[in-house]
Backbone as JSON, one array per atom type, in Angstrom:
{
  "sequence": "MSDAKRKPVALVTGGAQGIGRAITGALLQQGWQVMMADIDGEAGTECIHRYDSLGKVAFQPVDISQEDQVRQLMQATQEELGPISLLVNNAGLSSPFTGALEDLDLSTWQRYLDVNLTGVFLCCKHAANQLRETQGSIINLASTRALQSEPDTEAYSASKGGVLALTHALAMSLGPDVRVNSISPGWIEVGDWQKTSSSFQPFHSDEDHEQHPVGRIGKPDDIAGLVLWLASDLAGFVTGQNFVVDGGMSRKMVYKAD",
  "N": [[132.93, 39.88, 117.73], [131.43, 40.97, 114.83], [132.48, 42.7, 111.85], [130.39, 44.47, 111.22], [129.14, 45.1, 113.41], [131.14, 46.39, 114.89], [132.44, 48.56, 116.98], [133.67, 51.97, 116.21], [137.26, 52.92, 116.13], [139.33, 54.81, 118.21], [142.48, 56.34, 118.42], [144.38, 57.78, 120.83], [146.64, 60.03, 121.24], [148.81, 60.83, 123.99], [147.09, 60.61, 125.8], [146.31, 59.97, 128.31], [146.23, 61.99, 130.32], [145.48, 65.5, 131.22], [144.16, 67.35, 128.53], [143.96, 65.31, 126.74], [143.14, 63.13, 128.36], [140.54, 64.1, 128.96], [139.49, 63.96, 126.17], [139.72, 61.19, 125.7], [137.9, 60.2, 127.45], [135.57, 61.31, 126.6], [135.28, 60.41, 124.01], [135.1, 57.78, 124.81], [132.49, 57.97, 126.01], [130.56, 58.38, 124.15], [130.83, 56.15, 122.56], [132.96, 55.16, 121.25], [135.68, 52.87, 120.63], [138.88, 53.12, 122.62], [142.21, 53.64, 122.1], [144.64, 54.55, 124.21], [147.67, 56.28, 124.04], [150.58, 57.0, 125.47], [153.35, 58.33, 127.17], [153.77, 58.15, 129.88], [153.39, 55.63, 132.01], [152.33, 55.43, 134.51], [150.22, 57.2, 134.61], [148.87, 55.94, 132.52], [147.91, 53.59, 133.23], [146.35, 54.42, 135.4], [144.49, 55.79, 134.24], [143.19, 53.98, 132.83], [142.07, 52.27, 134.71], [140.07, 54.29, 135.6], [138.34, 54.61, 133.43], [137.53, 52.28, 132.23], [134.92, 51.36, 132.92], [133.34, 52.69, 131.13], [133.59, 51.91, 128.37], [135.3, 49.88, 125.89], [138.59, 50.27, 126.3], [142.19, 50.79, 125.9], [145.59, 50.73, 126.65], [148.83, 51.91, 125.62], [152.03, 52.2, 126.24], [154.44, 54.68, 124.97], [156.78, 56.51, 123.07], [156.53, 58.93, 121.23], [158.05, 60.23, 119.33], [159.89, 58.19, 118.51], [160.24, 56.13, 115.76], [159.98, 53.32, 115.62], [158.59, 52.63, 117.86], [156.14, 53.64, 117.49], [155.33, 52.75, 115.2], [154.98, 49.87, 116.2], [152.79, 50.65, 117.78], [150.7, 51.3, 116.28], [150.21, 49.0, 115.09], [149.68, 47.28, 117.22], [147.13, 48.71, 118.11], [145.57, 48.11, 115.98], [145.53, 45.17, 116.04], [144.24, 44.68, 118.89], [141.87, 46.35, 119.14], [140.86, 46.91, 116.4], [140.63, 48.4, 113.1], [141.91, 51.81, 112.81], [139.89, 54.62, 112.96], [139.88, 57.25, 113.61], [142.51, 59.4, 114.55], [143.95, 61.08, 117.1], [146.13, 63.55, 117.61], [147.58, 64.34, 120.09], [149.65, 64.35, 122.01], [152.53, 65.66, 123.4], [155.09, 67.97, 124.36], [154.57, 70.42, 126.9], [155.41, 72.52, 128.29], [155.77, 75.83, 127.42], [157.87, 77.63, 127.63], [161.14, 78.14, 127.42], [163.39, 79.55, 128.12], [165.79, 82.14, 127.37], [166.6, 83.03, 123.96], [169.44, 83.39, 123.43], [170.37, 81.41, 125.01], [169.24, 78.95, 124.45], [169.63, 75.7, 124.04], [170.63, 73.6, 121.42], [169.82, 70.88, 121.85], [167.5, 70.84, 123.39], [165.84, 72.59, 121.6], [165.65, 70.77, 119.64], [164.33, 68.51, 120.58], [161.84, 69.48, 121.2], [160.9, 69.89, 118.62], [161.02, 67.15, 117.65], [159.35, 65.65, 119.35], [156.8, 67.2, 119.42], [156.28, 68.05, 116.64], [157.55, 66.27, 114.72], [156.55, 63.86, 115.8], [153.88, 64.04, 115.62], [153.81, 63.78, 112.64], [154.97, 61.23, 112.42], [153.11, 59.63, 113.64], [150.9, 60.01, 111.94], [151.89, 59.11, 109.58], [152.24, 56.38, 110.04], [149.45, 55.46, 110.56], [148.16, 56.04, 108.37], [147.34, 54.12, 106.5], [145.37, 52.42, 107.77], [143.45, 54.42, 108.38], [142.81, 55.25, 105.7], [141.51, 52.93, 105.28], [139.32, 52.9, 106.77], [137.99, 55.36, 106.05], [138.73, 57.5, 107.67], [139.52, 60.05, 110.1], [141.79, 62.61, 110.92], [142.87, 64.34, 113.85], [144.71, 67.05, 114.71], [146.44, 68.47, 117.61], [147.14, 71.61, 117.96], [148.22, 74.89, 118.76], [147.45, 78.09, 120.36], [149.55, 79.44, 120.23], [151.04, 78.98, 118.01], [150.36, 81.11, 116.46], [150.35, 83.26, 117.71], [152.86, 84.9, 120.13], [154.65, 85.01, 123.3], [157.46, 86.15, 124.99], [160.58, 84.08, 124.71], [159.84, 81.46, 123.82], [160.34, 80.13, 121.55], [161.1, 77.33, 120.55], [158.79, 75.93, 121.19], [156.79, 77.46, 120.01], [157.35, 77.14, 117.28], [157.38, 74.54, 116.72], [154.65, 74.01, 117.17], [153.57, 75.83, 115.32], [154.51, 74.4, 112.9], [152.9, 72.07, 112.92], [150.37, 73.26, 112.21], [150.84, 74.03, 109.58], [151.61, 71.25, 108.59], [149.04, 70.08, 109.02], [147.38, 71.04, 106.86], [148.95, 70.16, 104.58], [148.73, 67.35, 104.94], [145.82, 67.15, 104.86], [145.6, 67.61, 102.02], [147.07, 65.52, 100.85], [145.96, 63.18, 102.01], [143.07, 63.43, 101.42], [140.52, 62.24, 99.17], [139.86, 60.28, 101.13], [140.63, 60.55, 103.77], [139.9, 63.03, 106.27], [141.47, 65.81, 107.48], [142.24, 68.1, 110.41], [142.83, 70.58, 112.68], [143.19, 71.63, 116.09], [143.65, 74.59, 117.94], [144.19, 75.19, 121.07], [143.62, 77.7, 123.55], [144.22, 79.06, 126.81], [144.11, 76.52, 128.81], [142.98, 75.0, 131.65], [144.47, 72.44, 133.23], [145.06, 71.25, 135.59], [143.76, 69.74, 137.41], [143.28, 67.44, 136.0], [145.29, 65.61, 135.79], [147.43, 62.84, 136.64], [146.87, 60.99, 139.57], [149.08, 61.52, 141.44], [150.21, 63.91, 140.66], [148.11, 65.77, 140.3], [146.59, 68.69, 141.07], [144.3, 70.95, 142.78], [143.4, 73.82, 140.93], [143.81, 77.44, 141.41], [142.41, 80.37, 140.37], [142.32, 83.76, 139.73], [139.74, 86.26, 139.59], [140.49, 88.16, 137.77], [141.93, 86.67, 136.18], [140.04, 85.1, 134.84], [138.2, 86.94, 133.67], [139.65, 88.3, 131.9], [139.23, 86.96, 129.67], [137.1, 87.02, 126.85], [134.9, 85.24, 126.97], [134.53, 84.92, 129.61], [135.82, 83.17, 131.4], [138.5, 80.85, 132.08], [139.6, 78.18, 130.24], [138.52, 74.79, 129.73], [139.51, 71.34, 129.8], [137.33, 70.02, 128.67], [136.17, 71.41, 126.87], [137.78, 71.54, 124.89], [137.5, 68.55, 124.0], [134.89, 68.44, 123.36], [134.92, 70.05, 120.85], [136.39, 68.04, 119.39], [134.77, 65.75, 119.32], [132.88, 66.57, 117.62], [134.33, 67.51, 115.12], [135.23, 64.87, 114.36], [132.86, 63.59, 113.71], [130.02, 62.67, 111.44], [128.96, 65.32, 111.05], [130.81, 67.07, 110.42], [131.73, 66.59, 107.93], [132.37, 67.74, 105.64], [134.52, 69.3, 106.18], [137.91, 70.16, 106.11], [141.39, 70.31, 106.5], [141.52, 72.5, 108.05], [142.02, 74.86, 110.69], [141.0, 75.36, 114.27], [140.47, 77.57, 116.5], [140.35, 77.65, 120.01], [139.87, 79.51, 122.46], [138.46, 81.2, 124.26], [138.13, 83.58, 123.0], [140.2, 85.22, 123.44], [142.3, 85.6, 121.31], [141.38, 87.44, 119.56], [140.93, 89.81, 120.74], [141.85, 93.13, 121.45], [144.6, 94.43, 123.15], [145.77, 97.09, 124.96], [148.34, 98.98, 126.82], [147.65, 100.7, 129.74], [147.45, 104.14, 130.51]],
  "CA": [[131.97, 40.86, 117.29], [131.57, 41.04, 113.39], [132.85, 44.0, 111.38], [129.35, 45.26, 111.06], [128.81, 45.62, 114.75], [132.35, 46.66, 115.86], [132.72, 50.11, 117.26], [134.85, 52.55, 115.81], [138.44, 53.05, 117.09], [140.07, 56.12, 118.18], [143.83, 56.15, 118.91], [144.46, 59.32, 121.27], [148.25, 60.13, 121.97], [148.95, 61.83, 125.23], [145.5, 60.36, 126.1], [145.97, 59.65, 129.76], [146.34, 63.05, 131.15], [145.11, 66.87, 130.65], [143.33, 67.51, 127.4], [144.09, 63.99, 126.12], [142.28, 62.43, 129.18], [139.18, 64.66, 128.61], [139.04, 63.47, 124.91], [139.58, 59.7, 125.7], [136.53, 60.06, 128.37], [134.43, 61.99, 125.7], [135.02, 59.4, 122.88], [134.33, 56.42, 125.22], [130.97, 58.05, 126.1], [130.09, 58.64, 122.59], [130.55, 54.88, 121.95], [134.32, 54.58, 120.72], [136.7, 52.08, 121.55], [140.01, 53.98, 122.42], [143.57, 53.27, 122.57], [145.47, 55.47, 124.75], [148.89, 56.25, 123.99], [151.05, 57.97, 126.48], [154.7, 57.94, 127.48], [153.54, 57.93, 131.4], [152.85, 54.5, 132.39], [151.64, 55.45, 135.67], [148.91, 57.84, 134.22], [148.0, 55.25, 131.59], [147.22, 52.57, 134.25], [145.21, 55.1, 136.37], [143.33, 56.31, 133.42], [142.38, 52.6, 132.56], [140.87, 52.03, 135.87], [139.07, 55.23, 135.75], [137.43, 54.66, 132.26], [137.05, 51.1, 131.75], [133.41, 51.02, 132.99], [132.57, 53.58, 130.05], [133.7, 50.96, 127.29], [136.73, 49.32, 125.42], [139.77, 51.26, 126.63], [143.35, 50.03, 126.12], [146.79, 51.57, 126.91], [150.18, 51.51, 125.1], [153.26, 53.17, 126.41], [155.27, 54.86, 123.73], [157.42, 57.95, 122.92], [155.93, 59.28, 119.7], [159.35, 60.51, 118.68], [160.71, 56.95, 118.06], [159.42, 55.55, 114.81], [159.67, 51.87, 115.64], [157.49, 52.43, 119.02], [154.9, 54.45, 116.52], [154.92, 51.38, 114.17], [154.47, 48.97, 117.1], [151.51, 51.45, 118.33], [149.54, 51.15, 115.1], [149.95, 47.47, 114.99], [148.96, 46.88, 118.5], [145.9, 49.0, 118.04], [144.67, 47.09, 115.1], [145.37, 43.74, 116.73], [143.52, 44.6, 119.89], [140.76, 46.95, 118.88], [140.43, 47.11, 115.06], [141.35, 49.53, 112.29], [141.74, 53.03, 113.25], [138.83, 55.58, 112.38], [140.26, 58.41, 114.29], [143.75, 59.64, 115.19], [143.86, 62.38, 117.73], [147.62, 63.62, 117.86], [147.58, 65.4, 121.35], [150.98, 64.16, 122.82], [153.5, 66.84, 123.3], [155.84, 68.71, 125.38], [153.48, 71.11, 127.14], [155.82, 73.9, 128.59], [156.02, 76.69, 126.06], [158.99, 78.6, 127.98], [162.46, 77.53, 127.21], [164.55, 80.2, 128.34], [166.23, 83.19, 126.5], [167.12, 82.72, 122.71], [170.75, 82.99, 123.52], [170.84, 80.2, 126.12], [168.41, 77.78, 124.12], [170.45, 74.7, 123.45], [170.21, 72.87, 120.14], [169.1, 69.55, 121.96], [166.25, 71.31, 123.58], [165.23, 73.05, 120.51], [165.28, 69.49, 118.82], [163.57, 67.6, 121.42], [160.47, 69.97, 121.0], [160.56, 69.3, 117.06], [161.16, 65.69, 117.39], [158.05, 65.26, 119.94], [155.66, 68.15, 119.14], [155.99, 67.98, 115.37], [157.86, 64.86, 114.03], [155.69, 62.83, 116.5], [152.62, 64.03, 114.67], [154.07, 63.02, 111.39], [155.03, 59.69, 112.49], [151.72, 58.84, 113.95], [149.92, 60.13, 110.69], [152.48, 58.16, 108.28], [151.83, 54.87, 110.22], [148.19, 55.17, 110.83], [147.48, 56.27, 107.06], [146.74, 52.86, 105.61], [144.17, 52.1, 108.63], [142.57, 55.61, 108.23], [142.36, 55.3, 104.55], [140.64, 51.71, 104.86], [137.94, 53.18, 107.39], [137.48, 56.66, 105.48], [138.48, 58.17, 108.97], [139.96, 61.47, 110.23], [142.9, 63.05, 111.89], [142.54, 65.78, 114.55], [146.09, 67.36, 115.4], [146.41, 69.54, 118.52], [148.45, 72.66, 117.82], [148.33, 75.76, 119.89], [147.28, 79.65, 119.9], [151.04, 79.92, 120.23], [151.46, 79.02, 116.58], [149.6, 81.98, 115.82], [150.9, 84.54, 118.52], [153.92, 84.41, 120.97], [155.22, 85.67, 124.35], [159.04, 85.93, 124.76], [161.31, 82.77, 125.34], [158.83, 80.38, 123.5], [160.85, 79.83, 120.1], [160.96, 76.01, 120.21], [157.43, 75.48, 121.37], [155.77, 77.94, 118.85], [157.82, 76.77, 116.07], [156.81, 73.01, 116.68], [153.28, 74.06, 116.78], [153.25, 76.28, 113.89], [154.65, 73.31, 112.02], [151.85, 71.27, 113.25], [149.36, 73.74, 111.36], [151.21, 73.7, 108.1], [151.55, 69.76, 108.34], [147.81, 69.85, 109.0], [146.95, 71.18, 105.75], [149.48, 69.53, 103.84], [148.11, 66.13, 105.14], [144.51, 67.15, 104.22], [145.7, 67.38, 100.62], [147.64, 64.21, 100.52], [145.26, 61.91, 102.44], [141.87, 63.58, 100.8], [139.41, 62.46, 99.92], [139.56, 59.39, 101.99], [140.79, 60.85, 105.2], [139.78, 64.51, 106.73], [142.42, 66.36, 108.55], [142.04, 69.15, 110.93], [143.7, 70.93, 113.98], [142.45, 72.65, 117.17], [144.61, 75.36, 118.55], [143.79, 75.81, 122.37], [144.17, 78.7, 124.34], [144.51, 78.86, 128.24], [143.06, 75.46, 129.28], [143.36, 74.69, 132.96], [144.44, 70.79, 133.1], [145.67, 70.85, 136.85], [142.93, 68.6, 138.04], [143.19, 66.24, 135.0], [146.56, 64.8, 135.8], [147.35, 61.61, 137.42], [146.82, 61.5, 141.19], [150.26, 61.86, 142.3], [150.58, 65.21, 140.36], [147.13, 66.39, 140.19], [146.16, 69.86, 142.19], [143.06, 71.91, 142.46], [143.92, 75.04, 140.58], [143.12, 78.64, 141.84], [142.52, 81.55, 139.47], [141.8, 85.19, 140.31], [138.68, 86.92, 139.06], [141.16, 88.74, 136.81], [142.3, 85.62, 135.15], [138.81, 84.59, 134.07], [137.67, 88.0, 133.28], [140.33, 88.72, 130.85], [138.68, 86.26, 128.62], [135.9, 87.55, 126.47], [133.89, 84.41, 127.41], [134.44, 85.15, 131.23], [136.41, 82.34, 132.05], [139.61, 80.03, 131.6], [139.16, 77.03, 129.36], [138.36, 73.43, 130.24], [139.58, 70.33, 128.89], [136.18, 69.33, 128.06], [135.9, 72.47, 125.76], [138.48, 70.64, 123.47], [137.06, 67.47, 123.83], [133.53, 68.51, 122.48], [134.97, 70.0, 119.34], [137.02, 66.53, 118.93], [133.64, 65.04, 118.73], [132.1, 67.27, 116.26], [135.12, 67.01, 113.96], [135.11, 63.38, 114.04], [131.4, 63.01, 113.28], [129.52, 62.91, 110.0], [128.47, 66.43, 110.94], [131.86, 67.76, 109.9], [132.07, 65.7, 106.67], [132.83, 68.86, 104.55], [135.57, 70.29, 106.91], [139.33, 69.34, 106.07], [142.4, 71.22, 106.37], [141.11, 73.83, 108.87], [142.46, 75.07, 112.33], [139.93, 75.83, 114.94], [140.93, 78.26, 117.72], [139.58, 77.62, 121.13], [140.64, 80.37, 123.44], [137.68, 82.07, 124.91], [137.96, 84.66, 122.32], [141.37, 86.02, 123.51], [143.17, 86.15, 120.39], [140.61, 88.31, 118.84], [141.05, 90.8, 121.67], [142.77, 94.13, 121.6], [145.25, 94.64, 124.52], [146.69, 98.26, 125.2], [148.6, 99.25, 128.2], [146.64, 101.82, 130.36], [148.37, 105.24, 130.53]],
  "C": [[132.15, 40.93, 115.75], [131.78, 42.52, 113.03], [131.8, 45.0, 111.41], [128.89, 45.86, 112.36], [129.95, 46.2, 115.24], [132.27, 48.23, 116.01], [133.69, 50.61, 116.82], [135.85, 52.68, 116.76], [138.8, 54.12, 116.85], [141.44, 55.69, 118.79], [144.19, 57.8, 119.39], [145.94, 59.23, 122.02], [148.22, 61.06, 123.11], [147.59, 61.73, 125.8], [145.13, 59.97, 127.55], [145.99, 60.84, 130.76], [145.9, 64.4, 130.46], [144.2, 66.83, 129.56], [143.12, 66.18, 126.86], [143.21, 63.05, 127.04], [140.87, 62.74, 129.06], [138.67, 63.86, 127.27], [138.92, 62.12, 124.98], [138.03, 59.44, 126.52], [135.39, 60.33, 127.34], [134.26, 60.92, 124.7], [134.34, 58.06, 123.74], [132.86, 56.67, 125.52], [130.26, 58.08, 124.98], [130.03, 57.11, 121.82], [131.72, 54.13, 121.12], [134.93, 53.69, 121.42], [138.04, 53.01, 121.46], [141.22, 53.37, 122.92], [144.29, 54.59, 123.16], [146.93, 55.15, 124.56], [149.7, 57.18, 124.73], [152.56, 57.46, 126.89], [154.86, 57.67, 129.1], [152.89, 56.89, 131.57], [152.1, 54.51, 133.52], [150.21, 56.06, 135.38], [148.15, 56.86, 133.42], [147.09, 54.21, 132.36], [146.04, 53.06, 135.02], [144.17, 55.35, 135.46], [142.61, 54.99, 132.94], [141.44, 52.24, 133.61], [139.73, 53.01, 136.1], [137.98, 55.16, 134.71], [136.91, 53.31, 131.98], [135.54, 50.51, 131.97], [132.55, 51.79, 131.87], [132.67, 52.65, 128.69], [135.14, 50.4, 127.13], [137.79, 50.38, 125.5], [141.05, 50.48, 126.47], [144.48, 51.2, 126.28], [147.92, 51.03, 126.35], [151.07, 52.63, 125.53], [154.01, 53.56, 125.11], [155.7, 56.55, 123.89], [157.39, 58.15, 121.36], [157.23, 59.88, 118.76], [160.23, 59.57, 117.93], [159.61, 56.31, 117.06], [158.95, 53.99, 114.98], [158.75, 51.64, 116.85], [156.13, 52.99, 118.2], [154.42, 53.06, 115.67], [154.4, 50.33, 115.03], [153.1, 49.64, 117.59], [150.4, 51.09, 117.54], [149.13, 49.63, 114.97], [149.13, 46.9, 116.22], [147.57, 47.36, 118.63], [144.95, 48.19, 117.24], [144.34, 45.88, 115.56], [144.32, 43.75, 117.87], [142.07, 45.15, 119.78], [140.08, 46.96, 117.54], [140.98, 48.12, 114.54], [140.99, 50.84, 112.76], [140.76, 53.87, 112.39], [139.2, 56.87, 112.72], [141.61, 58.54, 114.93], [143.73, 61.04, 115.85], [145.5, 62.65, 118.2], [147.5, 64.75, 118.92], [148.88, 65.34, 122.22], [151.75, 65.26, 122.55], [154.03, 67.34, 124.39], [155.03, 70.13, 125.72], [153.98, 72.59, 127.55], [156.31, 74.81, 127.47], [157.39, 77.39, 126.43], [160.17, 77.66, 128.05], [163.85, 78.32, 127.52], [164.75, 81.28, 127.28], [166.77, 82.66, 125.23], [168.42, 82.31, 122.63], [171.22, 81.81, 124.35], [169.94, 79.1, 125.57], [169.42, 76.92, 123.24], [169.77, 73.96, 122.32], [169.39, 71.56, 120.74], [167.8, 69.91, 122.63], [165.42, 71.62, 122.54], [164.71, 71.59, 119.62], [164.47, 68.63, 119.27], [162.08, 68.11, 121.11], [159.95, 69.61, 119.59], [160.24, 67.95, 117.18], [159.75, 65.34, 118.28], [156.87, 65.93, 119.51], [155.16, 68.16, 117.45], [156.36, 66.59, 114.48], [157.16, 63.78, 114.74], [154.4, 62.61, 115.82], [152.7, 63.29, 113.44], [154.34, 61.61, 111.31], [153.7, 58.87, 112.59], [150.9, 58.74, 112.65], [150.53, 59.16, 109.74], [151.94, 56.73, 108.63], [150.44, 54.59, 110.42], [147.46, 55.37, 109.43], [146.72, 55.3, 106.34], [145.61, 52.69, 106.57], [143.16, 53.01, 108.38], [141.84, 55.62, 106.78], [141.04, 54.15, 104.4], [139.24, 52.19, 105.61], [137.5, 54.53, 106.99], [137.46, 57.42, 106.86], [139.12, 59.48, 108.94], [141.19, 61.57, 111.19], [142.65, 64.45, 112.57], [144.06, 66.11, 115.27], [145.88, 68.44, 116.37], [147.68, 70.48, 118.55], [147.98, 73.67, 119.1], [148.06, 77.18, 119.38], [148.86, 80.22, 119.79], [151.76, 79.68, 118.86], [151.12, 80.16, 115.83], [150.24, 83.68, 116.48], [151.71, 84.1, 119.5], [154.04, 85.24, 122.27], [156.65, 85.29, 124.18], [159.43, 84.49, 125.23], [160.54, 81.74, 125.0], [159.24, 79.71, 122.05], [160.38, 78.42, 119.84], [159.43, 75.35, 120.19], [156.73, 75.92, 120.47], [156.37, 77.49, 117.65], [157.45, 75.25, 115.85], [155.27, 73.08, 116.42], [152.82, 74.87, 115.61], [153.59, 75.09, 112.9], [153.53, 72.5, 111.89], [150.48, 71.86, 112.2], [149.62, 73.59, 110.05], [151.15, 72.18, 107.76], [150.14, 69.3, 108.27], [146.98, 69.93, 107.47], [147.47, 70.59, 104.53], [148.86, 67.98, 103.77], [146.65, 66.05, 104.54], [144.37, 66.89, 102.62], [146.09, 66.05, 100.36], [146.61, 63.1, 100.95], [143.56, 62.22, 101.9], [141.87, 62.73, 99.7], [138.98, 61.41, 100.85], [139.82, 59.6, 103.6], [140.71, 62.53, 105.38], [140.91, 64.6, 107.79], [142.35, 67.64, 109.26], [142.78, 69.38, 112.21], [142.72, 71.67, 114.93], [143.75, 73.31, 117.85], [143.97, 75.93, 119.98], [144.36, 76.88, 122.97], [144.4, 78.31, 125.85], [143.59, 77.63, 128.66], [143.63, 75.06, 130.58], [143.36, 72.95, 133.14], [145.1, 70.36, 134.7], [144.89, 69.73, 137.56], [142.58, 67.44, 137.19], [144.44, 65.45, 134.72], [146.3, 63.69, 136.62], [147.34, 62.01, 138.85], [147.99, 62.08, 141.82], [150.85, 63.22, 141.9], [149.4, 66.08, 140.03], [147.06, 67.61, 141.17], [144.87, 70.3, 141.73], [143.62, 73.39, 142.12], [143.06, 76.24, 141.1], [143.47, 79.49, 140.83], [141.8, 82.79, 139.88], [140.65, 85.46, 139.21], [139.51, 87.55, 137.74], [141.41, 87.79, 135.57], [141.38, 85.17, 134.33], [138.25, 85.67, 133.34], [138.35, 88.58, 132.19], [139.97, 88.03, 129.51], [137.38, 86.71, 128.09], [134.52, 86.78, 126.77], [133.57, 84.52, 129.04], [135.08, 84.08, 132.06], [137.56, 81.41, 131.55], [138.82, 78.77, 130.99], [139.15, 75.78, 130.08], [138.78, 72.31, 129.41], [138.42, 69.93, 127.95], [135.7, 70.35, 126.9], [136.51, 71.95, 124.66], [137.86, 69.33, 123.03], [135.52, 67.51, 122.91], [133.72, 68.84, 121.21], [135.65, 68.66, 118.6], [135.56, 65.77, 118.42], [132.9, 65.46, 117.77], [132.99, 67.0, 115.18], [135.33, 65.75, 113.51], [133.73, 62.82, 113.68], [131.04, 63.42, 111.75], [129.12, 64.45, 109.83], [129.38, 67.41, 110.33], [132.53, 67.16, 108.63], [132.56, 66.8, 105.73], [133.71, 69.66, 105.26], [136.87, 69.22, 106.73], [140.25, 70.6, 105.97], [142.21, 72.51, 107.05], [141.72, 73.77, 110.25], [141.5, 75.85, 113.16], [140.5, 76.33, 116.31], [139.95, 78.38, 118.91], [140.01, 78.13, 122.28], [139.94, 81.34, 123.99], [137.68, 83.44, 124.06], [139.46, 85.72, 122.36], [142.55, 86.47, 122.48], [142.46, 86.96, 119.34], [140.62, 89.81, 119.63], [142.08, 91.71, 121.84], [143.27, 94.37, 123.05], [146.08, 95.82, 124.57], [146.69, 98.6, 126.64], [147.97, 100.56, 128.53], [147.84, 102.89, 130.5], [148.84, 105.53, 132.13]]
}
């Protein structure tokens, strides 16, 4: 296929499960070629079989906290699909709760930073040349927990707060060639978007849904839709921004009843 006819290439980290899987499917449906990078080989293989009828999709197992693996990932993506036009940094440790501060050991703290923050940095660092070549964009997945917190979430919250700061720093360093934005999801239910061996049909009460101003809990497709827009020319004047997708929860005043 000639360069003029080559479909654009997206690299989605953590692309085989949860929000990442929804993003992978949405991009394929919009005509992108997609490299899924995921630490879970079972999930990656399953997702390839699920999505290969939609377009060109490839899988590379990777631990994004390891620089040599990230370097190999970028090389493999370019060799198999072509230069990267979109990097979606979605991979990360998902559980926000790590126990009481006094009991939080340094190795756990460091692992959250290594995966959730350093992993984003490494992927941006090693994709930068390809993204400059394609005049592409980066979308980082942060969290509303970067902006507000529950108890016992120090490591997760700090790592996601770092992603927000890294996003606007990258936008300045990589502009005007590359746009960089972040998305901060709220409560997104991913139970039925996991690999078959760990997937489950979630149940939520009416109260769970109704506490959201939009009247429901979020879905992975809610995030994927915003990714499509941010990656498109419609968002060509948008960079260095964070988009909160939480059904309005972070704008809602909550008072305890008397």
